[in-house]
MOPAC internal coordinates of N, CA, C and O (Angstrom, degrees):
PM7 1SCF
backbone

  N    0.0000 0     0.00 0     0.00 0    0    0    0
  C    1.4374 1     0.00 0     0.00 0    1    0    0
  C    1.5239 1   109.11 1     0.00 0    2    1    0
  O    1.2310 1   120.90 1   -53.19 1    3    2    1
  N    1.3177 1   115.89 1   126.81 1    3    2    1
  C    1.4598 1   121.17 1  -178.90 1    5    3    2
  C    1.5132 1   109.56 1  -112.02 1    6    5    3
  O    1.2310 1   121.03 1   -49.68 1    7    6    5
  N    1.2978 1   115.63 1   130.32 1    7    6    5
  C    1.4605 1   120.40 1   175.94 1    9    7    6
  C    1.5170 1   109.14 1   -88.70 1   10    9    7
  O    1.2310 1   120.71 1   -37.17 1   11   10    9
  N    1.3181 1   116.25 1   142.83 1   11   10    9
  C    1.4553 1   121.26 1   175.64 1   13   11   10
  C    1.5224 1   108.87 1   -68.41 1   14   13   11
  O    1.2310 1   119.79 1   -42.88 1   15   14   13
  N    1.3394 1   118.00 1   137.12 1   15   14   13
  C    1.4678 1   118.71 1   176.06 1   17   15   14
  C    1.5216 1   109.75 1   -63.47 1   18   17   15
  O    1.2310 1   121.26 1   -39.52 1   19   18   17
  N    1.3118 1   115.19 1   140.48 1   19   18   17
  C    1.4543 1   120.36 1   179.73 1   21   19   18
  C    1.5170 1   110.16 1  -105.30 1   22   21   19
  O    1.2310 1   121.55 1   -32.82 1   23   22   21
  N    1.3269 1   114.64 1   147.18 1   23   22   21
  C    1.4624 1   119.79 1   176.73 1   25   23   22
  C    1.5187 1   108.09 1   -67.37 1   26   25   23
  O    1.2310 1   120.21 1   -36.04 1   27   26   25
  N    1.3244 1   117.20 1   143.96 1   27   26   25
  C    1.4637 1   118.93 1   178.99 1   29   27   26
  C    1.5226 1   110.37 1   -60.84 1   30   29   27
  O    1.2310 1   121.39 1   -39.15 1   31   30   29
  N    1.2980 1   114.94 1   140.85 1   31   30   29
  C    1.4567 1   120.57 1   178.24 1   33   31   30
  C    1.5235 1   108.27 1   -82.86 1   34   33   31
  O    1.2310 1   120.10 1   -52.99 1   35   34   33
  N    1.3389 1   117.41 1   127.01 1   35   34   33
  C    1.4602 1   118.47 1   179.19 1   37   35   34
  C    1.5207 1   110.26 1   -65.14 1   38   37   35
  O    1.2310 1   121.05 1   -37.12 1   39   38   37
  N    1.3151 1   115.59 1   142.88 1   39   38   37
  C    1.4561 1   119.05 1   178.53 1   41   39   38
  C    1.5224 1   109.17 1   -67.79 1   42   41   39
  O    1.2310 1   120.45 1   -28.42 1   43   42   41
  N    1.3355 1   116.74 1   151.58 1   43   42   41
  C    1.4601 1   119.21 1  -176.96 1   45   43   42
  C    1.5235 1   113.38 1   -60.89 1   46   45   43
  O    1.2310 1   120.31 1   154.43 1   47   46   45
  N    1.3267 1   117.01 1   -25.57 1   47   46   45
  C    1.4653 1   119.36 1  -179.86 1   49   47   46
  C    1.5250 1   112.29 1   -97.53 1   50   49   47
  O    1.2310 1   119.96 1  -164.32 1   51   50   49
  N    1.3445 1   117.67 1    15.68 1   51   50   49
  C    1.4641 1   121.16 1   178.75 1   53   51   50
  C    1.5293 1   109.24 1   -62.18 1   54   53   51
  O    1.2310 1   121.06 1   -48.53 1   55   54   53
  N    1.3105 1   115.59 1   131.47 1   55   54   53
  C    1.4552 1   121.61 1  -179.12 1   57   55   54
  C    1.5208 1   109.05 1   -99.18 1   58   57   55
  O    1.2310 1   119.98 1   -49.08 1   59   58   57
  N    1.3355 1   117.64 1   130.92 1   59   58   57
  C    1.4640 1   118.06 1   176.82 1   61   59   58
  C    1.5259 1   110.16 1   -67.69 1   62   61   59
  O    1.2310 1   120.30 1   -31.58 1   63   62   61
  N    1.3280 1   117.03 1   148.42 1   63   62   61
  C    1.4669 1   120.01 1  -179.54 1   65   63   62
  C    1.5315 1   111.86 1   -61.11 1   66   65   63
  O    1.2310 1   121.57 1   -32.46 1   67   66   65
  N    1.3255 1   114.61 1   147.54 1   67   66   65
  C    1.4568 1   122.29 1   174.88 1   69   67   66
  C    1.5127 1   108.15 1  -113.06 1   70   69   67
  O    1.2310 1   120.75 1   -20.04 1   71   70   69
  N    1.3239 1   116.17 1   159.96 1   71   70   69
  C    1.4523 1   122.08 1   176.61 1   73   71   70
  C    1.5205 1   107.99 1  -121.64 1   74   73   71
  O    1.2310 1   120.29 1   -52.52 1   75   74   73
  N    1.3322 1   117.05 1   127.48 1   75   74   73
  C    1.4612 1   122.80 1  -179.88 1   77   75   74
  C    1.5257 1   109.39 1  -126.02 1   78   77   75
  O    1.2310 1   120.74 1   -30.37 1   79   78   77
  N    1.3284 1   116.18 1   149.63 1   79   78   77
  C    1.4674 1   121.46 1   176.23 1   81   79   78
  C    1.5218 1   108.20 1  -129.32 1   82   81   79
  O    1.2310 1   120.64 1   -46.72 1   83   82   81
  N    1.3341 1   116.38 1   133.28 1   83   82   81
  C    1.4513 1   120.09 1   177.86 1   85   83   82
  C    1.5151 1   111.65 1  -177.07 1   86   85   83
  O    1.2310 1   121.50 1    -1.84 1   87   86   85
  N    1.3303 1   114.73 1   178.16 1   87   86   85
  C    1.4671 1   121.29 1  -179.83 1   89   87   86
  C    1.5249 1   109.18 1   -92.57 1   90   89   87
  O    1.2310 1   120.61 1   -48.28 1   91   90   89
  N    1.3274 1   116.44 1   131.72 1   91   90   89
  C    1.4574 1   122.50 1  -179.48 1   93   91   90
  C    1.5294 1   109.65 1   -81.70 1   94   93   91
  O    1.2310 1   121.08 1   -50.68 1   95   94   93
  N    1.3189 1   115.53 1   129.32 1   95   94   93
  C    1.4744 1   120.31 1   177.88 1   97   95   94
  C    1.5177 1   109.63 1  -141.76 1   98   97   95
  O    1.2310 1   121.72 1   -17.76 1   99   98   97
  N    1.3296 1   114.31 1   162.24 1   99   98   97
  C    1.4570 1   121.78 1   173.73 1  101   99   98
  C    1.5204 1   106.82 1  -102.48 1  102  101   99
  O    1.2310 1   120.33 1   -50.69 1  103  102  101
  N    1.3382 1   116.98 1   129.31 1  103  102  101
  C    1.4636 1   119.83 1  -177.60 1  105  103  102
  C    1.5247 1   110.05 1  -151.20 1  106  105  103
  O    1.2310 1   121.28 1   -23.09 1  107  106  105
  N    1.3251 1   115.15 1   156.91 1  107  106  105
  C    1.4519 1   120.98 1   176.17 1  109  107  106
  C    1.5254 1   108.44 1   -73.73 1  110  109  107
  O    1.2310 1   120.62 1   -47.90 1  111  110  109
  N    1.3425 1   116.41 1   132.10 1  111  110  109
  C    1.4586 1   121.55 1   178.95 1  113  111  110
  C    1.5235 1   109.95 1  -125.18 1  114  113  111
  O    1.2310 1   121.04 1   -21.37 1  115  114  113
  N    1.3179 1   115.62 1   158.63 1  115  114  113
  C    1.4663 1   122.90 1  -179.81 1  117  115  114
  C    1.5295 1   111.35 1    55.61 1  118  117  115
  O    1.2310 1   120.82 1  -138.76 1  119  118  117
  N    1.3196 1   116.04 1    41.24 1  119  118  117
  C    1.4538 1   122.38 1  -176.88 1  121  119  118
  C    1.5361 1   111.16 1   -56.39 1  122  121  119
  O    1.2310 1   121.09 1   -46.78 1  123  122  121
  N    1.3142 1   115.51 1   133.22 1  123  122  121
  C    1.4634 1   121.51 1   177.52 1  125  123  122
  C    1.5143 1   114.55 1    85.84 1  126  125  123
  O    1.2310 1   119.58 1   178.34 1  127  126  125
  N    1.3270 1   118.41 1    -1.66 1  127  126  125
  C    1.4635 1   120.79 1   179.35 1  129  127  126
  C    1.5255 1   110.21 1  -109.67 1  130  129  127
  O    1.2310 1   120.78 1    -7.11 1  131  130  129
  N    1.3309 1   116.12 1   172.89 1  131  130  129
  C    1.4655 1   120.20 1   176.03 1  133  131  130
  C    1.5266 1   111.03 1   -65.72 1  134  133  131
  O    1.2310 1   120.48 1   160.52 1  135  134  133
  N    1.3211 1   116.69 1   -19.48 1  135  134  133
  C    1.4665 1   121.67 1  -178.91 1  137  135  134
  C    1.5281 1   112.79 1   -90.99 1  138  137  135
  O    1.2310 1   120.12 1  -174.57 1  139  138  137
  N    1.3399 1   117.37 1     5.43 1  139  138  137
  C    1.4718 1   119.94 1  -178.37 1  141  139  138
  C    1.5195 1   110.03 1   -58.26 1  142  141  139
  O    1.2310 1   121.29 1   -47.14 1  143  142  141
  N    1.3320 1   115.13 1   132.86 1  143  142  141
  C    1.4664 1   120.91 1   179.46 1  145  143  142
  C    1.5180 1   109.35 1  -166.12 1  146  145  143
  O    1.2310 1   120.79 1   -10.18 1  147  146  145
  N    1.3168 1   116.09 1   169.82 1  147  146  145
  C    1.4586 1   121.69 1   172.23 1  149  147  146
  C    1.5248 1   106.10 1   -94.25 1  150  149  147
  O    1.2310 1   120.94 1   -51.10 1  151  150  149
  N    1.3379 1   115.81 1   128.90 1  151  150  149
  C    1.4622 1   120.71 1  -176.28 1  153  151  150
  C    1.5238 1   109.84 1  -137.11 1  154  153  151
  O    1.2310 1   121.16 1   -17.71 1  155  154  153
  N    1.3168 1   115.40 1   162.29 1  155  154  153
  C    1.4595 1   120.74 1   173.27 1  157  155  154
  C    1.5193 1   107.86 1   -83.28 1  158  157  155
  O    1.2310 1   120.94 1   -48.51 1  159  158  157
  N    1.3284 1   115.80 1   131.49 1  159  158  157
  C    1.4566 1   118.95 1   177.56 1  161  159  158
  C    1.5198 1   109.43 1  -138.63 1  162  161  159
  O    1.2310 1   121.57 1   -24.83 1  163  162  161
  N    1.3032 1   114.60 1   155.17 1  163  162  161
  C    1.4494 1   122.19 1   179.70 1  165  163  162
  C    1.5163 1   107.47 1  -102.05 1  166  165  163
  O    1.2310 1   120.39 1   -63.97 1  167  166  165
  N    1.3441 1   116.85 1   116.03 1  167  166  165
  C    1.4623 1   121.78 1   175.33 1  169  167  166
  C    1.5191 1   105.16 1   -83.74 1  170  169  167
  O    1.2310 1   121.23 1   -68.24 1  171  170  169
  N    1.3316 1   115.25 1   111.76 1  171  170  169
  C    1.4548 1   121.33 1  -169.25 1  173  171  170
  C    1.5173 1   113.01 1   -75.14 1  174  173  171
  O    1.2310 1   121.09 1   -37.11 1  175  174  173
  N    1.3373 1   115.53 1   142.89 1  175  174  173
  C    1.4628 1   121.42 1   174.82 1  177  175  174
  C    1.5304 1   108.52 1   -67.53 1  178  177  175
  O    1.2310 1   120.68 1   138.03 1  179  178  177
  N    1.3376 1   116.31 1   -41.97 1  179  178  177
  C    1.4622 1   122.42 1   176.64 1  181  179  178
  C    1.5211 1   107.66 1  -124.52 1  182  181  179
  O    1.2310 1   119.60 1   -56.72 1  183  182  181
  N    1.3459 1   118.36 1   123.28 1  183  182  181
  C    1.4698 1   120.83 1   179.91 1  185  183  182
  C    1.5330 1   112.05 1   -56.95 1  186  185  183
  O    1.2310 1   121.39 1   -32.08 1  187  186  185
  N    1.3318 1   114.94 1   147.92 1  187  186  185
  C    1.4649 1   122.39 1   178.02 1  189  187  186
  C    1.5211 1   107.57 1  -121.10 1  190  189  187
  O    1.2310 1   120.66 1   -55.80 1  191  190  189
  N    1.3240 1   116.34 1   124.20 1  191  190  189
  C    1.4672 1   121.58 1  -179.33 1  193  191  190
  C    1.5253 1   111.45 1    51.50 1  194  193  191
  O    1.2310 1   120.43 1  -139.83 1  195  194  193
  N    1.3277 1   116.78 1    40.17 1  195  194  193
  C    1.4506 1   121.72 1   177.51 1  197  195  194
  C    1.5217 1   114.96 1    78.01 1  198  197  195
  O    1.2310 1   119.93 1  -177.91 1  199  198  197
  N    1.3282 1   117.75 1     2.09 1  199  198  197
  C    1.4680 1   121.17 1  -179.42 1  201  199  198
  C    1.5213 1   109.74 1  -102.19 1  202  201  199
  O    1.2310 1   121.09 1   -48.55 1  203  202  201
  N    1.3259 1   115.52 1   131.45 1  203  202  201
  C    1.4514 1   120.65 1   179.97 1  205  203  202
  C    1.5122 1   113.52 1   -93.00 1  206  205  203
  O    1.2310 1   120.37 1   170.42 1  207  206  205
  N    1.3529 1   116.89 1    -9.58 1  207  206  205
  C    1.4653 1   121.00 1  -179.84 1  209  207  206
  C    1.5191 1   109.05 1  -151.53 1  210  209  207
  O    1.2310 1   120.83 1   -28.84 1  211  210  209
  N    1.3186 1   116.02 1   151.16 1  211  210  209
  C    1.4661 1   122.60 1   179.95 1  213  211  210
  C    1.5169 1   109.57 1  -132.14 1  214  213  211
  O    1.2310 1   120.31 1   -46.89 1  215  214  213
  N    1.3329 1   117.02 1   133.11 1  215  214  213
  C    1.4607 1   121.43 1   172.17 1  217  215  214
  C    1.5308 1   106.65 1   -69.68 1  218  217  215
  O    1.2310 1   120.60 1   -45.56 1  219  218  217
  N    1.3309 1   116.46 1   134.44 1  219  218  217
  C    1.4634 1   120.92 1  -178.87 1  221  219  218
  C    1.5193 1   111.12 1  -105.13 1  222  221  219
  O    1.2310 1   121.24 1   -35.91 1  223  222  221
  N    1.3123 1   115.24 1   144.09 1  223  222  221
  C    1.4631 1   122.38 1   170.36 1  225  223  222
  C    1.5159 1   106.47 1  -140.13 1  226  225  223
  O    1.2310 1   120.38 1   -57.07 1  227  226  225
  N    1.3073 1   116.88 1   122.93 1  227  226  225
  C    1.4647 1   121.64 1  -177.88 1  229  227  226
  C    1.5267 1   109.63 1   -82.57 1  230  229  227
  O    1.2310 1   120.61 1   -48.74 1  231  230  229
  N    1.3365 1   116.44 1   131.26 1  231  230  229
  C    1.4625 1   121.73 1   179.55 1  233  231  230
  C    1.5265 1   109.69 1   -56.03 1  234  233  231
  O    1.2310 1   120.57 1   -50.84 1  235  234  233
  N    1.3275 1   116.51 1   129.16 1  235  234  233
  C    1.4553 1   121.74 1   178.20 1  237  235  234
  C    1.5199 1   114.78 1    85.33 1  238  237  235
  O    1.2310 1   120.08 1   174.69 1  239  238  237
  N    1.3275 1   117.44 1    -5.31 1  239  238  237
  C    1.4690 1   120.78 1  -179.35 1  241  239  238
  C    1.5350 1   109.72 1  -100.42 1  242  241  239
  O    1.2310 1   121.00 1   -15.16 1  243  242  241
  N    1.2985 1   115.69 1   164.84 1  243  242  241
  C    1.4586 1   121.01 1   177.95 1  245  243  242
  C    1.5280 1   110.09 1   -63.59 1  246  245  243
  O    1.2310 1   119.86 1   -46.09 1  247  246  245
  N    1.3228 1   117.88 1   133.91 1  247  246  245
  C    1.4633 1   119.81 1   177.10 1  249  247  246
  C    1.5310 1   112.04 1   -72.52 1  250  249  247
  O    1.2310 1   119.83 1   167.18 1  251  250  249
  N    1.3267 1   117.93 1   -12.82 1  251  250  249
  C    1.4599 1   121.85 1  -176.23 1  253  251  250
  C    1.5200 1   113.44 1   -96.27 1  254  253  251
  O    1.2310 1   120.56 1   144.52 1  255  254  253
  N    1.3242 1   116.53 1   -35.48 1  255  254  253
  C    1.4653 1   119.84 1  -179.26 1  257  255  254
  C    1.5203 1   109.17 1  -153.17 1  258  257  255
  O    1.2310 1   120.85 1   -60.12 1  259  258  257
  N    1.3251 1   115.97 1   119.88 1  259  258  257
  C    1.4552 1   121.88 1   179.48 1  261  259  258
  C    1.5262 1   107.42 1  -119.59 1  262  261  259
  O    1.2310 1   121.23 1   -84.33 1  263  262  261
  N    1.3224 1   115.26 1    95.67 1  263  262  261
  C    1.4630 1   120.28 1  -175.85 1  265  263  262
  C    1.5289 1   112.15 1   -63.60 1  266  265  263
  O    1.2310 1   120.22 1   148.82 1  267  266  265
  N    1.3259 1   117.18 1   -31.18 1  267  266  265
  C    1.4676 1   120.58 1   179.93 1  269  267  266
  C    1.5285 1   110.55 1   -64.35 1  270  269  267
  O    1.2310 1   120.04 1   132.69 1  271  270  269
  N    1.3311 1   117.52 1   -47.31 1  271  270  269
  C    1.4659 1   120.12 1   177.90 1  273  271  270
  C    1.5276 1   111.45 1   -71.80 1  274  273  271
  O    1.2310 1   119.86 1   142.57 1  275  274  273
  N    1.3261 1   117.88 1   -37.43 1  275  274  273
  C    1.4669 1   120.66 1   179.95 1  277  275  274
  C    1.5276 1   110.96 1   -57.44 1  278  277  275
  O    1.2310 1   120.42 1   144.93 1  279  278  277
  N    1.3201 1   116.80 1   -35.07 1  279  278  277
  C    1.4663 1   120.87 1  -179.48 1  281  279  278
  C    1.5313 1   111.70 1   -66.39 1  282  281  279
  O    1.2310 1   120.18 1   163.45 1  283  282  281
  N    1.3289 1   117.26 1   -16.55 1  283  282  281
  C    1.4745 1   121.74 1  -177.67 1  285  283  282
  C    1.5272 1   112.31 1   -99.42 1  286  285  283
  O    1.2310 1   120.13 1  -173.41 1  287  286  285
  N    1.3223 1   117.36 1     6.59 1  287  286  285
  C    1.4674 1   121.05 1  -178.21 1  289  287  286
  C    1.5297 1   110.84 1   -54.39 1  290  289  287
  O    1.2310 1   120.90 1   -46.22 1  291  290  289
  N    1.3290 1   115.88 1   133.78 1  291  290  289
  C    1.4549 1   121.82 1   179.31 1  293  291  290
  C    1.5197 1   113.56 1    94.02 1  294  293  291
  O    1.2310 1   119.99 1   166.49 1  295  294  293
  N    1.3207 1   117.63 1   -13.51 1  295  294  293
  C    1.4575 1   121.09 1  -179.13 1  297  295  294
  C    1.5258 1   110.74 1   -93.56 1  298  297  295
  O    1.2310 1   120.93 1   -20.50 1  299  298  297
  N    1.3232 1   115.83 1   159.50 1  299  298  297
  C    1.4617 1   121.58 1   177.56 1  301  299  298
  C    1.5243 1   107.80 1   -90.73 1  302  301  299
  O    1.2310 1   121.14 1   -53.44 1  303  302  301
  N    1.3362 1   115.42 1   126.56 1  303  302  301
  C    1.4564 1   121.66 1  -177.73 1  305  303  302
  C    1.5185 1   110.62 1  -118.33 1  306  305  303
  O    1.2310 1   121.42 1   -28.91 1  307  306  305
  N    1.3095 1   114.89 1   151.09 1  307  306  305
  C    1.4715 1   122.63 1   167.35 1  309  307  306
  C    1.5197 1   104.17 1  -110.41 1  310  309  307
  O    1.2310 1   120.33 1   -63.18 1  311  310  309
  N    1.3299 1   116.98 1   116.82 1  311  310  309
  C    1.4572 1   121.33 1  -177.47 1  313  311  310
  C    1.5199 1   109.88 1  -115.93 1  314  313  311
  O    1.2310 1   121.28 1   -34.61 1  315  314  313
  N    1.3240 1   115.15 1   145.39 1  315  314  313
  C    1.4583 1   121.57 1   175.76 1  317  315  314
  C    1.5202 1   107.40 1  -123.34 1  318  317  315
  O    1.2310 1   120.65 1   -45.87 1  319  318  317
  N    1.3157 1   116.36 1   134.13 1  319  318  317
  C    1.4510 1   120.46 1  -179.60 1  321  319  318
  C    1.5097 1   110.79 1   175.37 1  322  321  319
  O    1.2310 1   121.35 1    24.44 1  323  322  321
  N    1.3291 1   115.02 1  -155.56 1  323  322  321
  C    1.4635 1   120.34 1  -177.47 1  325  323  322
  C    1.5244 1   110.75 1  -131.05 1  326  325  323
  O    1.2310 1   121.34 1   -33.93 1  327  326  325
  N    1.3169 1   115.03 1   146.07 1  327  326  325
  C    1.4558 1   121.17 1   177.86 1  329  327  326
  C    1.5172 1   109.38 1   -79.46 1  330  329  327
  O    1.2310 1   120.79 1   -47.79 1  331  330  329
  N    1.3037 1   116.09 1   132.21 1  331  330  329
  C    1.4665 1   122.83 1   174.03 1  333  331  330
  C    1.5243 1   107.18 1  -110.01 1  334  333  331
  O    1.2310 1   119.95 1     6.72 1  335  334  333
  N    1.3220 1   117.70 1  -173.28 1  335  334  333
  C    1.4663 1   120.80 1  -176.49 1  337  335  334
  C    1.5169 1   113.72 1   -54.76 1  338  337  335
  O    1.2310 1   120.16 1   129.32 1  339  338  337
  N    1.3215 1   117.30 1   -50.68 1  339  338  337
  C    1.4632 1   119.15 1  -174.39 1  341  339  338
  C    1.5266 1   113.67 1  -126.33 1  342  341  339
  O    1.2310 1   120.23 1  -168.53 1  343  342  341
  N    1.3409 1   117.16 1    11.47 1  343  342  341
  C    1.4656 1   119.59 1  -179.10 1  345  343  342
  C    1.5240 1   109.72 1  -157.36 1  346  345  343
  O    1.2310 1   121.02 1   -10.95 1  347  346  345
  N    1.3426 1   115.66 1   169.05 1  347  346  345
  C    1.4539 1   122.90 1   176.08 1  349  347  346
  C    1.5179 1   106.99 1  -106.35 1  350  349  347
  O    1.2310 1   119.72 1   -60.16 1  351  350  349
  N    1.3321 1   118.14 1   119.84 1  351  350  349
  C    1.4608 1   123.04 1  -178.95 1  353  351  350
  C    1.5278 1   108.76 1   -86.28 1  354  353  351
  O    1.2310 1   120.82 1   -70.31 1  355  354  353
  N    1.3209 1   116.03 1   109.69 1  355  354  353
  C    1.4670 1   122.70 1  -175.60 1  357  355  354
  C    1.5233 1   110.13 1   -82.88 1  358  357  355
  O    1.2310 1   121.16 1   -56.93 1  359  358  357
  N    1.3361 1   115.39 1   123.07 1  359  358  357
  C    1.4625 1   120.51 1   176.64 1  361  359  358
  C    1.5235 1   111.03 1   -98.90 1  362  361  359
  O    1.2310 1   120.61 1   145.20 1  363  362  361
  N    1.3357 1   116.43 1   -34.80 1  363  362  361
  C    1.4692 1   121.99 1   177.29 1  365  363  362
  C    1.5242 1   107.86 1  -144.54 1  366  365  363
  O    1.2310 1   120.88 1   -29.23 1  367  366  365
  N    1.3254 1   115.93 1   150.77 1  367  366  365
  C    1.4630 1   119.52 1   174.92 1  369  367  366
  C    1.5194 1   109.06 1  -150.78 1  370  369  367
  O    1.2310 1   121.80 1   -19.26 1  371  370  369
  N    1.3280 1   114.17 1   160.74 1  371  370  369
  C    1.4673 1   119.71 1   170.98 1  373  371  370
  C    1.5180 1   107.84 1  -150.15 1  374  373  371
  O    1.2310 1   121.10 1   -29.68 1  375  374  373
  N    1.3212 1   115.50 1   150.32 1  375  374  373
  C    1.4572 1   121.55 1   176.89 1  377  375  374
  C    1.5212 1   107.03 1   -77.59 1  378  377  375
  O    1.2310 1   121.03 1   -52.29 1  379  378  377
  N    1.3492 1   115.63 1   127.71 1  379  378  377
  C    1.4541 1   121.04 1  -179.82 1  381  379  378
  C    1.5185 1   109.00 1   -90.45 1  382  381  379
  O    1.2310 1   120.25 1   126.50 1  383  382  381
  N    1.3408 1   117.13 1   -53.50 1  383  382  381
  C    1.4608 1   122.05 1   177.38 1  385  383  382
  C    1.5109 1   108.53 1  -173.12 1  386  385  383
  O    1.2310 1   121.44 1     0.24 1  387  386  385
  N    1.3038 1   114.85 1  -179.76 1  387  386  385
  C    1.4571 1   120.63 1   174.45 1  389  387  386
  C    1.5169 1   110.47 1   -92.85 1  390  389  387
  O    1.2310 1   120.08 1   172.06 1  391  390  389
  N    1.3516 1   117.44 1    -7.94 1  391  390  389
  C    1.4614 1   121.88 1  -177.23 1  393  391  390
  C    1.5276 1   109.32 1  -128.68 1  394  393  391
  O    1.2310 1   119.48 1   -69.79 1  395  394  393
  N    1.3585 1   118.60 1   110.21 1  395  394  393
  C    1.4514 1   120.10 1  -177.50 1  397  395  394
  C    1.5222 1   113.46 1   -62.02 1  398  397  395
  O    1.2310 1   119.20 1   153.66 1  399  398  397
  N    1.3174 1   119.13 1   -26.34 1  399  398  397
  C    1.4638 1   121.30 1   179.82 1  401  399  398
  C    1.5260 1   111.07 1   -71.01 1  402  401  399
  O    1.2310 1   120.07 1   158.77 1  403  402  401
  N    1.3191 1   117.47 1   -21.23 1  403  402  401
  C    1.4640 1   121.70 1  -177.83 1  405  403  402
  C    1.5195 1   112.18 1   -76.92 1  406  405  403
  O    1.2310 1   119.88 1   156.73 1  407  406  405
  N    1.3328 1   117.84 1   -23.27 1  407  406  405
  C    1.4616 1   121.95 1  -177.34 1  409  407  406
  C    1.5172 1   109.78 1  -124.53 1  410  409  407
  O    1.2310 1   119.86 1   -63.86 1  411  410  409
  N    1.3185 1   117.87 1   116.14 1  411  410  409
  C    1.4598 1   119.71 1   179.52 1  413  411  410
  C    1.4993 1   111.77 1   -70.44 1  414  413  411
  O    1.2310 1   120.10 1   180.00 1  415  414  413

């Protein structure tokens, strides 16, 4: 007797993906703490939950250096993913433009 495979059950605390748009920049974060470092962050076109920028980490990429995202510094990105404690975990992204005013 073979049982049909079942789709994984989402955990009760599973967060639905969010979509953010902003300009990618490198900036110092957590200034004055042991966690102070230069990180890639998305300066948001529209603030989310009172935050004007989010540190990005791409799913499956190194948390210390992401050459793929670094190559996009200065460009406007549309990212989809989930918010974690201190960063936004990017599951998908695309370049929107080099000028945020050009793309609503």
